[in-house]
C-alpha positions as CSV (number, residue, x, y, z in Angstrom):
1,M,-90.3,106.0,278.2
2,H,-87.4,106.7,277.1
3,R,-86.1,109.5,275.4
4,F,-84.9,109.1,271.8
5,G,-81.8,111.0,272.6
6,E,-80.9,108.9,275.3
7,I,-80.4,105.5,272.9
8,P,-77.5,106.6,270.5
9,F,-76.9,103.0,269.2
10,V,-79.9,103.8,267.0
11,R,-79.3,107.6,266.5
12,I,-76.7,105.3,264.5
13,V,-78.2,102.3,262.8
14,I,-81.2,104.6,261.2
15,P,-79.2,106.7,259.0
16,F,-76.6,103.5,258.2
17,C,-79.9,101.2,257.3
18,G,-81.1,104.7,255.8
19,G,-78.1,104.7,253.3
20,I,-78.7,100.7,252.6
21,L,-82.1,100.5,251.1
22,I,-81.2,103.5,249.6
23,Y,-79.4,101.4,247.1
24,A,-81.3,98.3,247.5
25,L,-84.2,100.0,246.3
26,S,-83.7,102.4,244.0
27,D,-79.5,101.0,243.3
28,F,-78.6,104.2,243.8
29,H,-75.1,104.9,245.3
30,F,-73.1,108.2,245.8
31,P,-69.7,108.4,244.6
32,L,-66.9,108.5,247.1
33,T,-65.8,111.4,246.9
34,A,-68.7,112.3,248.9
35,L,-67.6,110.6,251.9
36,F,-64.5,112.8,251.6
37,I,-65.6,115.9,250.9
38,L,-68.6,115.1,254.1
39,L,-65.6,113.6,256.3
40,S,-63.2,117.3,255.4
41,L,-66.6,119.6,255.9
42,Y,-66.8,117.4,259.4
43,F,-63.1,118.1,260.4
44,L,-62.7,121.1,259.2
45,L,-65.9,122.5,261.2
46,Q,-64.5,120.9,263.6
47,I,-61.5,122.5,264.1
48,V,-62.9,126.4,263.5
49,V,-65.8,125.7,265.4
50,G,-63.7,122.9,268.5
51,R,-61.4,126.8,269.1
52,K,-64.5,128.4,270.9
53,A,-66.2,126.4,273.3
54,S,-69.1,129.0,273.4
55,S,-70.0,128.4,270.2
56,L,-69.9,124.6,269.7
57,F,-73.7,124.7,271.4
58,R,-74.8,126.5,268.3
59,F,-73.3,124.4,265.8
60,Q,-74.6,121.6,267.0
61,Y,-77.2,120.1,265.1
62,L,-74.9,121.2,262.1
63,F,-72.6,118.5,263.8
64,G,-75.9,116.1,263.7
65,F,-76.1,116.7,260.6
66,L,-73.5,116.1,258.9
67,W,-72.8,112.9,260.7
68,I,-76.4,111.4,259.7
69,A,-75.1,112.8,255.9
70,I,-71.9,110.5,257.1
71,L,-73.8,107.7,257.8
72,L,-75.8,107.3,255.4
73,V,-73.1,107.3,252.7
74,I,-70.7,105.1,254.4
75,G,-74.1,102.6,254.8
76,N,-74.7,103.4,250.6
77,Q,-70.9,102.6,249.8
78,L,-71.4,99.7,251.7
79,A,-74.3,97.8,250.0
80,F,-72.4,99.1,246.9
81,F,-69.3,97.2,247.2
82,Q,-70.8,94.4,248.9
83,N,-73.2,93.6,245.2
84,D,-71.2,90.8,243.6
85,S,-73.2,92.3,239.9
86,N,-70.2,95.1,240.4
87,A,-67.1,93.9,241.0
88,P,-64.5,94.4,237.0
89,D,-64.6,90.3,236.6
90,H,-69.0,89.8,237.6
91,Y,-69.4,87.7,234.3
92,L,-72.3,90.8,233.3
93,K,-69.2,92.8,232.6
94,Q,-67.6,90.5,230.3
95,K,-67.7,92.3,226.5
96,N,-67.5,89.3,224.5
97,F,-67.0,85.8,225.7
98,D,-67.9,82.8,223.8
99,F,-67.4,79.9,226.8
100,A,-68.5,79.3,230.3
101,Q,-65.6,76.8,232.3
102,I,-67.3,75.0,235.1
103,K,-65.9,73.9,237.7
104,L,-67.6,70.8,239.1
105,S,-67.4,70.5,243.0
106,E,-69.0,67.2,243.1
107,P,-69.0,63.6,241.0
108,L,-71.3,63.3,238.2
109,I,-74.0,60.5,238.8
């Protein structure tokens, strides 16, 4: 029987898919600054704790939590940016339009 810690791909994919599901089910997306804050916090903690090898294991759960949060926000942002209705030139964002321009891909029959 495998332990959950022996399968790193699953540990990465679950929070990533969780972020995608948060956006898909609730249309909520984290601001992009949340990703920068989490990454900055991770690297700051890495610098502070990395100096003392003995305290590295004491904060191991915090590093894991930060990676889960980072992957969750990355999955959420990826789902947000891949949604066509969030593009600035999407037709739903047009304020005043009186006509539509249509391009035929095949000749009329």
